[in-house]
NUFIVO-632783 format. One record per residue: residue in one letter; x, y, z of N, C-alpha, C in turn. Coordinates in pm, whole numbers, plus 50000, padded with zeros to 5 digits. Example, Ala and Ser with C-alpha at 12.3 -4.5 7.8 and 13.67 -1.06 7.14 Angstrom:
<atoms>
+----+-------+--------+-------+--------+---------+-------+-------+--------+-------+
| aa | neast | nnorth |   nup | caeast | canorth |  caup | ceast | cnorth |   cup |
+----+-------+--------+-------+--------+---------+-------+-------+--------+-------+
|  a | 51319 |  49431 | 50780 |  51230 |   49550 | 50780 | 51320 |  49670 | 50780 |
|  s | 51285 |  49775 | 50708 |  51367 |   49894 | 50714 | 51290 |  50003 | 50787 |
+----+-------+--------+-------+--------+---------+-------+-------+--------+-------+
</atoms>
This chain:
<atoms>
+----+-------+--------+-------+--------+---------+-------+-------+--------+-------+
| aa | neast | nnorth |   nup | caeast | canorth |  caup | ceast | cnorth |   cup |
+----+-------+--------+-------+--------+---------+-------+-------+--------+-------+
|  m | 25191 |  54105 | 29927 |  25326 |   54162 | 29933 | 25411 |  54085 | 29835 |
|  k | 25489 |  54160 | 29768 |  25589 |   54089 | 29668 | 25702 |  54032 | 29752 |
|  n | 25748 |  53924 | 29705 |  25867 |   53853 | 29772 | 25833 |  53797 | 29906 |
|  r | 25707 |  53757 | 29929 |  25663 |   53698 | 30058 | 25654 |  53550 | 30034 |
|  r | 25696 |  53481 | 30128 |  25695 |   53328 | 30128 | 25549 |  53286 | 30145 |
|  s | 25508 |  53183 | 30070 |  25363 |   53149 | 30080 | 25356 |  53024 | 30178 |
|  r | 25468 |  52944 | 30185 |  25462 |   52819 | 30268 | 25534 |  52850 | 30406 |
|  l | 25476 |  52799 | 30509 |  25541 |   52819 | 30642 | 25654 |  52715 | 30666 |
|  l | 25635 |  52597 | 30622 |  25743 |   52498 | 30630 | 25817 |  52474 | 30492 |
|  i | 25927 |  52532 | 30477 |  25995 |   52527 | 30354 | 26091 |  52411 | 30360 |
|  e | 26163 |  52389 | 30469 |  26241 |   52269 | 30482 | 26186 |  52203 | 30616 |
|  p | 26078 |  52122 | 30597 |  26009 |   52071 | 30721 | 26106 |  52002 | 30824 |
|  h | 26200 |  51916 | 30779 |  26280 |   51841 | 30874 | 26370 |  51940 | 30951 |
|  f | 26432 |  52045 | 30885 |  26516 |   52135 | 30950 | 26427 |  52220 | 31057 |
|  q | 26317 |  52271 | 31001 |  26236 |   52364 | 31084 | 26169 |  52283 | 31199 |
|  t | 26134 |  52163 | 31181 |  26067 |   52082 | 31289 | 26169 |  52062 | 31408 |
|  r | 26299 |  52026 | 31367 |  26388 |   52008 | 31465 | 26434 |  52141 | 31547 |
|  l | 26436 |  52244 | 31467 |  26469 |   52379 | 31531 | 26353 |  52413 | 31641 |
|  i | 26233 |  52402 | 31581 |  26118 |   52439 | 31665 | 26107 |  52351 | 31799 |
|  l | 26127 |  52221 | 31780 |  26118 |   52134 | 31896 | 26229 |  52157 | 31990 |
|  r | 26358 |  52184 | 31942 |  26471 |   52214 | 32021 | 26448 |  52352 | 32109 |
|  l | 26402 |  52447 | 32036 |  26377 |   52563 | 32099 | 26259 |  52556 | 32209 |
|  g | 26152 |  52481 | 32163 |  26047 |   52466 | 32255 | 26087 |  52374 | 32381 |
|  g | 26169 |  52276 | 32352 |  26224 |   52196 | 32461 | 26297 |  52273 | 32574 |
|  w | 26387 |  52358 | 32516 |  26470 |   52447 | 32605 | 26369 |  52538 | 32686 |
|  v | 26279 |  52606 | 32615 |  26182 |   52698 | 32684 | 26102 |  52620 | 32789 |
|  l | 26059 |  52501 | 32753 |  25975 |   52420 | 32845 | 26057 |  52385 | 32964 |
|  l | 26175 |  52336 | 32941 |  26273 |   52301 | 33052 | 26297 |  52421 | 33144 |
|  s | 26333 |  52545 | 33089 |  26353 |   52651 | 33170 | 26241 |  52707 | 33242 |
|  t | 26125 |  52702 | 33182 |  26003 |   52745 | 33235 | 25965 |  52648 | 33354 |
|  l | 25980 |  52520 | 33339 |  25947 |   52420 | 33444 | 26039 |  52435 | 33556 |
|  i | 26167 |  52446 | 33529 |  26256 |   52469 | 33640 | 26217 |  52598 | 33718 |
|  t | 26191 |  52713 | 33663 |  26152 |   52825 | 33725 | 26019 |  52799 | 33799 |
|  a | 25926 |  52737 | 33749 |  25794 |   52713 | 33816 | 25825 |  52620 | 33935 |
|  l | 25912 |  52512 | 33926 |  25935 |   52425 | 34036 | 26013 |  52487 | 34142 |
|  v | 26106 |  52576 | 34113 |  26173 |   52656 | 34228 | 26084 |  52747 | 34291 |
|  t | 25996 |  52819 | 34211 |  25900 |   52910 | 34274 | 25805 |  52835 | 34366 |
|  y | 25754 |  52724 | 34315 |  25657 |   52634 | 34388 | 25727 |  52584 | 34525 |
|  a | 25850 |  52530 | 34507 |  25916 |   52491 | 34622 | 25949 |  52591 | 34727 |
|  v | 25978 |  52711 | 34678 |  26012 |   52820 | 34781 | 25874 |  52866 | 34850 |
|  l | 25779 |  52872 | 34772 |  25641 |   52912 | 34830 | 25590 |  52807 | 34928 |
|  s | 25606 |  52671 | 34893 |  25565 |   52562 | 34973 | 25644 |  52572 | 35101 |
|  w | 25777 |  52591 | 35088 |  25857 |   52593 | 35210 | 25824 |  52712 | 35295 |
|  a | 25791 |  52832 | 35237 |  25754 |   52948 | 35318 | 25612 |  52922 | 35384 |
|  d | 25526 |  52860 | 35311 |  25390 |   52830 | 35367 | 25408 |  52740 | 35498 |
|  s | 25491 |  52647 | 35480 |  25513 |   52556 | 35601 | 25576 |  52621 | 35718 |
|  k | 25669 |  52718 | 35693 |  25721 |   52792 | 35801 | 25649 |  52907 | 35865 |
|  t | 25544 |  52952 | 35790 |  25466 |   53055 | 35836 | 25325 |  53009 | 35864 |
|  a | 25298 |  52924 | 35964 |  25165 |   52874 | 35988 | 25070 |  52983 | 36014 |
|  g | 24953 |  52969 | 35959 |  24843 |   53070 | 35981 | 24852 |  53188 | 35896 |
|  d | 24952 |  53195 | 35798 |  24962 |   53300 | 35704 | 24886 |  53274 | 35572 |
|  f | 24754 |  53297 | 35577 |  24668 |   53251 | 35460 | 24602 |  53377 | 35410 |
|  f | 24544 |  53359 | 35295 |  24466 |   53465 | 35227 | 24321 |  53421 | 35234 |
|  y | 24237 |  53516 | 35274 |  24097 |   53486 | 35280 | 24031 |  53553 | 35164 |
|  i | 23943 |  53482 | 35089 |  23868 |   53542 | 34980 | 23727 |  53504 | 34994 |
|  v | 23649 |  53618 | 34994 |  23506 |   53606 | 35009 | 23442 |  53617 | 34866 |
|  q | 23370 |  53512 | 34820 |  23316 |   53502 | 34693 | 23192 |  53582 | 34678 |
|  e | 23107 |  53569 | 34784 |  22978 |   53637 | 34785 | 22951 |  53697 | 34921 |
|  t | 22883 |  53809 | 34936 |  22855 |   53863 | 35068 | 22766 |  53769 | 35145 |
|  g | 22805 |  53748 | 35273 |  22733 |   53661 | 35358 | 22776 |  53521 | 35368 |
|  t | 22877 |  53478 | 35279 |  22928 |   53342 | 35271 | 23054 |  53341 | 35346 |
|  h | 23102 |  53215 | 35376 |  23227 |   53202 | 35453 | 23343 |  53228 | 35357 |
|  p | 23453 |  53285 | 35402 |  23562 |   53313 | 35319 | 23632 |  53174 | 35283 |
|  e | 23697 |  53170 | 35159 |  23761 |   53049 | 35128 | 23917 |  53077 | 35178 |
|  i | 23987 |  52987 | 35220 |  24136 |   53002 | 35261 | 24218 |  52947 | 35153 |
|  f | 24314 |  53035 | 35120 |  24411 |   52993 | 35027 | 24559 |  53024 | 35077 |
|  t | 24652 |  52932 | 35039 |  24790 |   52953 | 35068 | 24848 |  53021 | 34948 |
|  r | 24968 |  53085 | 34970 |  25049 |   53140 | 34857 | 25059 |  53056 | 34744 |
|  t | 25097 |  52939 | 34774 |  25112 |   52828 | 34667 | 24986 |  52803 | 34593 |
|  e | 24873 |  52799 | 34648 |  24754 |   52779 | 34576 | 24713 |  52897 | 34489 |
|  i | 24756 |  53012 | 34529 |  24734 |   53136 | 34440 | 24831 |  53144 | 34326 |
|  i | 24960 |  53105 | 34349 |  25057 |   53116 | 34243 | 25063 |  53013 | 34152 |
|  l | 25021 |  52894 | 34186 |  25030 |   52781 | 34084 | 24960 |  52803 | 33962 |
|  p | 24829 |  52849 | 33961 |  24765 |   52878 | 33829 | 24836 |  52976 | 33733 |
|  a | 24886 |  53084 | 33796 |  24973 |   53172 | 33727 | 25089 |  53113 | 33665 |
|  l | 25158 |  53026 | 33738 |  25274 |   52952 | 33677 | 25230 |  52873 | 33561 |
|  l | 25117 |  52796 | 33573 |  25078 |   52708 | 33462 | 25044 |  52795 | 33342 |
|  v | 24961 |  52906 | 33371 |  24939 |   52999 | 33250 | 25056 |  53052 | 33182 |
|  s | 25158 |  53085 | 33261 |  25280 |   53147 | 33203 | 25357 |  53043 | 33125 |
|  l | 25353 |  52903 | 33177 |  25420 |   52806 | 33101 | 25340 |  52792 | 32967 |
|  a | 25217 |  52787 | 32966 |  25139 |   52778 | 32835 | 25164 |  52890 | 32733 |
|  i | 25178 |  53015 | 32790 |  25198 |   53126 | 32709 | 25340 |  53125 | 32655 |
|  n | 25431 |  53089 | 32735 |  25571 |   53077 | 32693 | 25590 |  52976 | 32584 |
|  l | 25529 |  52856 | 32598 |  25544 |   52753 | 32500 | 25480 |  52804 | 32368 |
|  s | 25355 |  52848 | 32380 |  25282 |   52893 | 32260 | 25368 |  53005 | 32186 |
|  l | 25411 |  53110 | 32253 |  25492 |   53215 | 32183 | 25623 |  53159 | 32123 |
|  t | 25684 |  53061 | 32210 |  25806 |   53014 | 32151 | 25782 |  52934 | 32021 |
|  f | 25685 |  52853 | 32019 |  25661 |   52776 | 31894 | 25621 |  52866 | 31786 |
|  l | 25542 |  52964 | 31808 |  25505 |   53060 | 31697 | 25622 |  53139 | 31649 |
|  f | 25714 |  53205 | 31737 |  25820 |   53271 | 31698 | 25922 |  53175 | 31636 |
|  a | 25942 |  53054 | 31687 |  26039 |   52968 | 31621 | 25994 |  52919 | 31482 |
|  l | 25873 |  52902 | 31460 |  25820 |   52875 | 31330 | 25850 |  52992 | 31223 |
|  l | 25815 |  53119 | 31280 |  25844 |   53233 | 31191 | 25985 |  53253 | 31163 |
|  y | 26062 |  53232 | 31269 |  26219 |   53265 | 31248 | 26278 |  53147 | 31166 |
|  s | 26227 |  53025 | 31201 |  26287 |   52921 | 31116 | 26261 |  52937 | 30963 |
|  q | 26155 |  53006 | 30935 |  26136 |   53034 | 30790 | 26247 |  53131 | 30729 |
|  r | 26293 |  53220 | 30821 |  26390 |   53310 | 30764 | 26531 |  53234 | 30754 |
|  l | 26543 |  53124 | 30816 |  26671 |   53044 | 30804 | 26649 |  52932 | 30687 |
|  a | 26522 |  52874 | 30688 |  26501 |   52763 | 30596 | 26491 |  52816 | 30452 |
|  g | 26439 |  52931 | 30430 |  26426 |   52987 | 30292 | 26552 |  52994 | 30226 |
|  p | 26662 |  53062 | 30286 |  26791 |   53075 | 30225 | 26859 |  52935 | 30214 |
|  i | 26846 |  52855 | 30313 |  26910 |   52715 | 30297 | 26849 |  52644 | 30184 |
|  h | 26715 |  52651 | 30167 |  26644 |   52583 | 30061 | 26697 |  52630 | 29913 |
|  r | 26695 |  52763 | 29912 |  26749 |   52829 | 29786 | 26890 |  52792 | 29750 |
|  l | 26974 |  52794 | 29850 |  27121 |   52761 | 29837 | 27136 |  52621 | 29792 |
|  i | 27058 |  52524 | 29853 |  27070 |   52384 | 29818 | 27017 |  52361 | 29675 |
|  t | 26903 |  52435 | 29646 |  26858 |   52424 | 29508 | 26954 |  52460 | 29406 |
|  e | 27018 |  52573 | 29421 |  27113 |   52628 | 29334 | 27245 |  52538 | 29318 |
|  m | 27283 |  52488 | 29445 |  27403 |   52391 | 29435 | 27381 |  52262 | 29358 |
|  v | 27253 |  52202 | 29374 |  27215 |   52096 | 29309 | 27207 |  52119 | 29153 |
|  k | 27167 |  52232 | 29113 |  27164 |   52260 | 28973 | 27306 |  52282 | 28913 |
|  i | 27391 |  52329 | 28998 |  27539 |   52350 | 28953 | 27600 |  52197 | 28944 |
|  e | 27564 |  52123 | 29049 |  27622 |   51993 | 29047 | 27575 |  51904 | 28925 |
|  r | 27451 |  51914 | 28887 |  27398 |   51841 | 28779 | 27437 |  51910 | 28643 |
|  g | 27501 |  52020 | 28640 |  27527 |   52082 | 28516 | 27425 |  52152 | 28456 |
|  d | 27308 |  52187 | 28529 |  27212 |   52267 | 28477 | 27244 |  52404 | 28453 |
|  k | 27166 |  52481 | 28381 |  27188 |   52631 | 28367 | 27133 |  52697 | 28498 |
|  v | 27222 |  52793 | 28548 |  27186 |   52869 | 28655 | 27204 |  53016 | 28633 |
|  k | 27134 |  53108 | 28719 |  27151 |   53250 | 28709 | 27301 |  53272 | 28770 |
|  t | 27359 |  53388 | 28717 |  27487 |   53423 | 28763 | 27482 |  53516 | 28887 |
|  s | 27365 |  53541 | 28945 |  27362 |   53615 | 29071 | 27271 |  53544 | 29162 |
|  f | 27302 |  53560 | 29289 |  27211 |   53510 | 29394 | 27188 |  53614 | 29510 |
|  h | 27070 |  53646 | 29534 |  27043 |   53735 | 29637 | 26930 |  53690 | 29731 |
|  l | 26942 |  53725 | 29844 |  26836 |   53685 | 29934 | 26752 |  53803 | 29976 |
|  r | 26625 |  53771 | 30032 |  26548 |   53876 | 30078 | 26613 |  53958 | 30192 |
|  d | 26577 |  54087 | 30203 |  26645 |   54163 | 30311 | 26619 |  54115 | 30446 |
|  t | 26506 |  54050 | 30469 |  26462 |   53997 | 30601 | 26525 |  53854 | 30633 |
|  d | 26584 |  53792 | 30528 |  26635 |   53662 | 30552 | 26769 |  53669 | 30635 |
|  e | 26782 |  53557 | 30708 |  26915 |   53538 | 30774 | 27012 |  53480 | 30673 |
|  l | 27140 |  53468 | 30713 |  27246 |   53412 | 30634 | 27277 |  53501 | 30504 |
|  q | 27273 |  53637 | 30534 |  27311 |   53722 | 30430 | 27461 |  53708 | 30379 |
|  d | 27545 |  53684 | 30474 |  27693 |   53673 | 30447 | 27712 |  53549 | 30355 |
|  i | 27652 |  53432 | 30387 |  27648 |   53319 | 30300 | 27601 |  53345 | 30162 |
|  g | 27481 |  53417 | 30152 |  27425 |   53446 | 30020 | 27520 |  53526 | 29941 |
|  m | 27578 |  53631 | 29993 |  27678 |   53705 | 29932 | 27803 |  53629 | 29892 |
|  a | 27847 |  53538 | 29973 |  27971 |   53457 | 29938 | 27928 |  53363 | 29818 |
|  f | 27816 |  53312 | 29824 |  27759 |   53220 | 29705 | 27751 |  53307 | 29580 |
|  d | 27702 |  53424 | 29591 |  27692 |   53513 | 29473 | 27822 |  53542 | 29419 |
|  a | 27926 |  53568 | 29499 |  28066 |   53597 | 29458 | 28114 |  53468 | 29386 |
|  l | 28093 |  53353 | 29439 |  28133 |   53224 | 29388 | 28068 |  53204 | 29257 |
|  l | 27940 |  53233 | 29238 |  27884 |   53225 | 29099 | 27950 |  53307 | 29000 |
|  k | 27977 |  53422 | 29038 |  28043 |   53525 | 28943 | 28183 |  53474 | 28901 |
|  r | 28251 |  53425 | 29004 |  28385 |   53380 | 28975 | 28383 |  53252 | 28888 |
|  l | 28293 |  53159 | 28901 |  28265 |   53040 | 28821 | 28237 |  53074 | 28685 |
|  e | 28153 |  53189 | 28668 |  28119 |   53239 | 28531 | 28239 |  53285 | 28459 |
|  e | 28315 |  53370 | 28533 |  28437 |   53435 | 28486 | 28536 |  53320 | 28417 |
|  k | 28545 |  53207 | 28494 |  28627 |   53101 | 28454 | 28563 |  53015 | 28349 |
|  g | 28438 |  53037 | 28319 |  28369 |   52957 | 28208 | 28321 |  52821 | 28253 |
|  v | 28314 |  52800 | 28387 |  28291 |   52669 | 28439 | 28142 |  52656 | 28459 |
|  l | 28074 |  52773 | 28473 |  27920 |   52769 | 28504 | 27838 |  52784 | 28378 |
|  k | 27731 |  52699 | 28378 |  27644 |   52717 | 28258 | 27533 |  52818 | 28307 |
|  t | 27530 |  52925 | 28223 |  27440 |   53035 | 28260 | 27326 |  53033 | 28160 |
|  k | 27219 |  53100 | 28206 |  27086 |   53112 | 28127 | 27107 |  53218 | 28015 |
+----+-------+--------+-------+--------+---------+-------+-------+--------+-------+
</atoms>
């Protein structure tokens, strides 16, 4: 595909911080949810003595006895792992939409600051975030060119 980024980590420092912060918040919220669910089920198990689930693995064997908590805990751990995995994946992909424009803006600003020649237009990919900033920077480039301040190619 044309116009597709080849690197996942464009601004590694920025993207790593973003991914870790999002992952941390998801981890915290999922752990709180899991702990509350576990606490409520443990409390319910202690109040309703004799309320168990019996599972027969094979015909002719004794059934295994499980509480609600023992049944729910593996599901909570699996959901935690899935939430974290998806969060890190989506954070990486979304951070690319932020880091790409930031990287391009910084690169162009450094060129202007050094007095290098730059293009007089600046456009971002349609899927990139920060479109408003990109349009404002494009307008700034055009204005600087009109004033003769900008070195153009």
